[in-house]
C-alpha positions in Angstrom: 13.7 -74.2 -37.3 12.1 -76.1 -40.2 10.0 -74.1 -42.7 11.0 -70.8 -41.0 10.5 -67.4 -42.7 12.2 -64.1 -42.6 11.0 -61.7 -40.0 11.6 -64.0 -37.1 14.3 -63.7 -34.4 14.6 -66.2 -31.5 17.0 -67.7 -29.1 18.0 -71.3 -29.7 17.2 -73.3 -26.5 20.1 -75.7 -27.0 22.9 -73.3 -27.9 21.6 -70.1 -26.4 22.5 -68.3 -29.5 20.4 -65.5 -31.1 19.0 -66.6 -34.4 18.0 -63.9 -36.9 16.3 -65.1 -40.0 16.5 -61.8 -41.7 14.2 -58.9 -42.4 10.8 -59.7 -44.0 9.5 -57.9 -47.0 7.1 -55.1 -46.3 3.4 -55.9 -46.9 2.4 -53.7 -49.8 -1.4 -54.5 -50.1 -2.8 -53.8 -46.6 -6.3 -54.7 -47.8 -5.0 -58.3 -48.2 -4.6 -58.6 -44.5 -7.6 -60.1 -42.5 -9.1 -57.9 -39.8 -7.7 -58.4 -36.3 -9.2 -61.2 -34.3 -11.5 -58.9 -32.3 -13.6 -61.9 -31.2 -10.7 -62.8 -28.9 -10.8 -59.4 -27.2 -13.2 -59.0 -24.2 -13.9 -55.3 -24.8 -15.9 -55.0 -21.6 -12.7 -55.7 -19.6 -10.0 -54.7 -22.0 -11.0 -51.1 -22.8 -13.7 -49.9 -20.5 -11.5 -47.6 -18.4 -8.8 -45.0 -18.8 -5.6 -46.9 -18.5 -3.5 -43.7 -18.6 -5.7 -41.3 -16.7 -3.0 -38.7 -16.6 -2.8 -38.6 -20.4 -4.9 -36.2 -22.4 -4.8 -38.6 -25.4 -6.7 -41.4 -23.7 -10.3 -41.9 -24.9 -13.2 -41.1 -22.6 -15.9 -43.1 -24.3 -15.9 -46.8 -23.7 -15.2 -49.4 -25.0 -12.8 -48.0 -27.5 -10.6 -49.5 -30.3 -7.2 -48.5 -31.7 -6.9 -48.4 -35.5 -3.9 -48.5 -37.8 -5.1 -47.7 -41.3 -1.7 -47.1 -43.0 2.0 -47.9 -42.7 5.2 -46.3 -43.8 6.7 -42.9 -43.8 8.5 -41.1 -46.7 10.0 -38.4 -44.5 13.5 -38.7 -43.1 13.3 -37.1 -39.6 16.6 -37.8 -38.1 15.3 -39.1 -34.7 12.6 -41.4 -36.0 12.7 -45.2 -36.5 9.3 -45.5 -38.4 11.0 -45.7 -41.8 13.2 -48.6 -40.6 10.3 -50.4 -38.9 7.5 -50.0 -41.5 9.3 -48.8 -44.6 9.7 -45.5 -46.5 6.8 -46.2 -48.9 3.4 -45.0 -47.7 0.8 -47.7 -48.0 -2.8 -47.6 -46.8 -6.0 -49.5 -46.5 -8.8 -48.6 -48.8 -11.6 -46.4 -47.5 -14.0 -49.2 -47.9 -11.8 -51.5 -45.8 -11.5 -49.0 -43.0 -15.3 -48.2 -42.9 -16.1 -51.9 -42.8 -13.8 -52.5 -39.8 -15.3 -49.5 -38.0 -18.8 -50.8 -38.7 -17.9 -54.2 -37.3 -16.4 -52.7 -34.2 -19.4 -50.5 -33.6 -22.2 -52.9 -34.3 -20.7 -56.3 -33.2 -18.5 -55.2 -30.3 -20.2 -52.1 -29.1 -17.1 -49.8 -29.6 -18.0 -46.2 -28.9 -14.7 -44.4 -29.8 -11.5 -44.8 -31.8 -7.9 -43.9 -31.5 -6.3 -43.4 -34.9 -2.6 -44.3 -34.4 -1.3 -44.0 -37.9 2.0 -42.2 -38.2 0.7 -40.3 -41.3 -3.1 -40.5 -41.2 -3.5 -37.1 -43.0 -0.8 -37.6 -45.6 -3.1 -38.7 -48.5 -5.6 -35.9 -48.5 -8.2 -37.3 -50.9 -8.3 -40.6 -49.0 -8.8 -38.8 -45.7 -11.6 -36.6 -47.1 -13.4 -39.7 -48.5 -12.9 -41.6 -45.2 -14.3 -38.8 -43.0 -17.2 -38.2 -45.3 -17.8 -42.0 -45.3 -18.0 -41.9 -41.5 -20.6 -39.2 -41.7 -22.7 -40.9 -44.4 -22.6 -44.4 -42.8 -23.7 -43.5 -39.3 -20.1 -43.9 -37.9 -19.8 -40.5 -36.4 -18.4 -41.1 -32.9 -15.5 -39.6 -30.8 -12.1 -40.3 -32.2 -8.6 -39.2 -31.5 -5.6 -38.6 -33.9 -2.5 -39.4 -31.9 0.2 -38.4 -34.3 -1.0 -35.5 -36.5 1.3 -34.1 -39.2 0.5 -30.4 -39.1 2.0 -29.9 -42.6 -1.0 -31.8 -44.0 -3.7 -29.9 -42.2 -6.0 -27.2 -43.6 -9.2 -25.7 -42.4 -11.4 -28.0 -44.6 -9.8 -31.1 -43.2 -10.2 -29.8 -39.6 -13.9 -29.0 -40.2 -14.4 -32.6 -41.5 -12.5 -34.0 -38.5 -14.9 -32.1 -36.2 -18.0 -33.1 -38.1 -17.0 -36.8 -38.1 -16.5 -36.9 -34.3 -12.9 -36.0 -33.8 -12.3 -34.5 -30.4 -8.5 -34.5 -30.0 -5.4 -34.1 -32.2 -1.8 -34.5 -31.0 0.6 -32.5 -33.1 4.3 -33.3 -33.3 5.9 -29.8 -33.6 9.3 -30.9 -32.2 11.1 -27.5 -32.1 10.6 -23.7 -32.4 14.1 -23.1 -33.8 14.7 -23.0 -37.5 18.3 -24.3 -37.4 17.3 -27.4 -35.4 14.3 -28.0 -37.7 16.3 -27.6 -40.9 19.8 -28.9 -40.1 19.1 -31.5 -37.3 15.6 -32.9 -37.6 15.5 -32.3 -41.4 12.3 -34.3 -42.2 9.6 -31.9 -41.1 8.3 -29.6 -43.8 6.1 -26.8 -42.2 6.4 -23.2 -41.1 5.7 -21.8 -37.7 3.0 -19.4 -39.0 1.1 -22.5 -40.5 1.4 -24.3 -37.2 0.0 -21.3 -35.3 -2.9 -21.0 -37.8 -3.9 -24.6 -37.7 -3.7 -25.0 -33.9 -5.7 -21.9 -33.4 -8.4 -22.9 -35.9 -8.7 -26.4 -34.4 -9.1 -24.9 -31.0 -11.7 -22.4 -32.3 -13.9 -25.2 -33.7 -13.8 -27.2 -30.5 -10.9 -29.7 -30.9 -8.6 -30.3 -28.0 -5.1 -29.8 -29.3 -1.9 -31.2 -27.8 1.6 -30.1 -29.0 4.8 -32.1 -28.5 8.3 -30.6 -28.4 11.8 -32.0 -28.0 14.8 -30.4 -26.3 18.4 -31.4 -26.0 19.4 -32.1 -29.6 23.1 -32.5 -30.3 24.7 -29.1 -30.9 21.5 -27.4 -29.7 22.5 -24.3 -27.6 20.7 -23.1 -24.5 19.4 -20.1 -26.4 17.9 -22.4 -29.1 16.2 -24.5 -26.4 14.8 -21.3 -24.9 13.5 -20.3 -28.3 11.6 -23.6 -28.6 10.0 -23.1 -25.1 9.0 -19.6 -26.0 7.4 -20.8 -29.2 5.5 -23.5 -27.2 4.3 -20.8 -24.8 3.2 -18.5 -27.7 1.5 -21.4 -29.5 -0.6 -22.1 -26.4 -1.9 -25.5 -27.4 -4.5 -26.9 -24.9 -1.7 -29.2 -23.6 2.0 -29.1 -24.2 4.4 -32.0 -23.8 8.2 -31.4 -23.5 10.4 -34.4 -24.1 14.2 -34.7 -23.5 15.8 -36.2 -26.6 16.2 -39.9 -26.5 18.4 -41.1 -29.5 17.2 -44.3 -31.0 19.5 -46.8 -32.7 19.5 -47.1 -36.5 18.7 -43.4 -37.0 20.8 -40.6 -38.4 20.5 -38.8 -35.0 22.1 -41.8 -33.2 25.0 -41.6 -35.6 25.3 -37.8 -35.1 25.4 -38.3 -31.3 28.2 -40.8 -31.7 30.1 -38.4 -33.9 29.7 -35.5 -31.5 30.4 -37.7 -28.5 27.1 -36.4 -27.2 25.9 -39.3 -25.0 26.0 -38.5 -21.3 28.3 -40.6 -19.1 26.7 -43.9 -18.0 24.2 -44.0 -20.9 22.9 -47.5 -21.5 20.5 -47.9 -24.5 19.1 -51.2 -23.1 18.5 -49.9 -19.5 16.7 -46.6 -19.8 14.5 -46.6 -16.7 15.2 -42.9 -16.0 16.1 -41.8 -19.5 12.7 -40.5 -20.7 12.8 -37.9 -18.0 16.5 -37.3 -17.5 17.8 -36.9 -21.0 20.7 -38.6 -22.7 22.6 -35.7 -24.2 25.5 -33.7 -22.7 26.6 -30.3 -24.0 29.2 -27.7 -23.0 26.5 -25.3 -21.8 24.2 -27.6 -19.9 23.8 -31.1 -18.3 21.2 -33.7 -18.6 20.0 -32.7 -15.1 19.6 -29.1 -16.4 17.3 -30.4 -19.1 15.3 -32.4 -16.6 14.8 -29.4 -14.4 13.9 -27.1 -17.2 11.5 -29.6 -18.8 9.7 -30.2 -15.6 9.1 -26.6 -14.6 8.4 -25.3 -18.1 5.8 -28.1 -18.6 4.2 -27.0 -15.4 4.3 -23.3 -16.2 3.1 -23.5 -19.8 0.2 -25.9 -19.0 -1.0 -24.6 -15.7 -0.1 -20.9 -15.1 -3.3 -19.8 -16.8 -6.4 -20.6 -14.8 -8.7 -21.1 -17.8 -6.2 -23.4 -19.5 -5.7 -25.3 -16.2 -9.5 -25.7 -16.0 -9.7 -27.1 -19.6 -7.0 -29.6 -18.9 -8.7 -30.8 -15.7 -11.9 -31.2 -17.6 -10.2 -33.3 -20.3 -8.5 -35.5 -17.7 -11.7 -35.7 -15.7 -9.9 -34.5 -12.6 -10.8 -32.2 -9.7 -8.5 -29.3 -9.0 -7.0 -31.2 -6.0 -6.3 -34.2 -8.2 -4.6 -32.1 -10.9 -2.5 -30.4 -8.2 -1.5 -33.8 -6.9 -0.5 -35.0 -10.4 1.7 -31.9 -10.9 3.3 -32.3 -7.5 4.0 -36.0 -8.2 5.8 -35.0 -11.4 8.0 -32.5 -9.6 8.7 -35.0 -6.8 9.8 -37.5 -9.4 12.3 -34.9 -10.7 13.8 -34.4 -7.2 14.1 -38.1 -6.8 16.0 -38.4 -10.1 18.2 -35.5 -9.3 19.3 -37.2 -6.1 20.0 -40.5 -8.0 21.9 -38.6 -10.7 23.8 -36.3 -8.2 22.3 -32.9 -8.0 25.6 -31.0 -8.2 25.6 -31.3 -12.0 22.6 -29.1 -12.4 23.0 -25.4 -12.9 19.6 -23.9 -13.8 16.4 -23.0 -12.2 13.2 -21.7 -13.9 10.8 -19.4 -12.1 7.8 -17.3 -13.0 7.7 -13.6 -13.6 4.8 -11.6 -12.5 3.1 -12.2 -15.8 3.7 -16.0 -15.8 6.6 -15.7 -18.4 9.6 -17.9 -18.2 12.6 -16.6 -16.2 15.6 -19.0 -16.6 18.6 -18.2 -14.5 21.8 -19.7 -13.3 22.1 -20.8 -9.7 24.9 -22.0 -7.6 25.6 -25.7 -8.0 25.6 -26.6 -4.3 22.2 -25.0 -3.5 20.1 -26.0 -6.5 18.0 -28.7 -4.8 17.0 -26.3 -1.9 16.2 -23.5 -4.3 14.2 -25.8 -6.5 12.1 -26.9 -3.5 11.6 -23.3 -2.5 10.3 -22.6 -6.1 8.0 -25.6 -5.8 6.4 -24.3 -2.6 5.2 -21.2 -4.6 3.5 -23.1 -7.4 -0.2 -23.1 -7.2 
């Protein structure tokens, strides 16, 4: 390839070989980049409907646009590839540049809402304060969502500015409720559970919809530690809670840890993960990947939908009727049963049920009856 540059990888048509020209240098001055070619996007077709209706982080005001105003992450969370992809050094567009792009999207393309997809939007506090005030002062107040919100950067003043500038949703990556997992395994996160509780509660009180993400199934994580995370998620009571089974990514410290601990489940294929996001990839002496899938499914259902008021709030956010929401929940559980059959249900040993007060009740069950007992549990979920 004549005149080729680093940052390109391709397959040679003649030889069939993969050609890697090397890693390109990270772009340091983001203001030097031209704005995206928005004139090539037909916003009336491309972003005028909810493409992921079952997701609370989809915008509801159309058309919408997705913005990336910064790159890079200085934190070293063991499971994350962001540092490898966009660099450790945090770089960002100037406030002027971001406001100009917002104005063009609003006035020229009729955009009515934004998704902020930065990995670390709130990291540079002074810049964020200036940007949000700039939205208020330049008639750019409109609904916007923060997909990946670092709770350690939040305070009440920032949340007030978010609300005033049009923010309606923040998604918070909490990850775990166990101190050992946070400190020894994840490592990169720097916040305390009391601060998380305070910020989530304050955001809810001023009218923001708050989602919280958790991960279970880290290598060396015990069943009791997983339970502690789920109890913290329950206590936190975000407006919506996501529970993910750990998926190790290549070129991360966590991947190396899984290799060292021989933690990958049998049959794991990094390049064929059609069932991985729900089934889990980690094996442990005390539980199987099927156990994690069952636990994740029923705890997601219990934490989000056991409380009628919370259920009503989620339905409103998703713009669903009670019947549609119930159908979505049933579809999620049916998907779990299907994967259990594909994986072989005899490997699963746990079932989760509700106590009279809606609290978690995790108990061991006999291996050869788990699918029948799970279905019996499903029949009682309202």
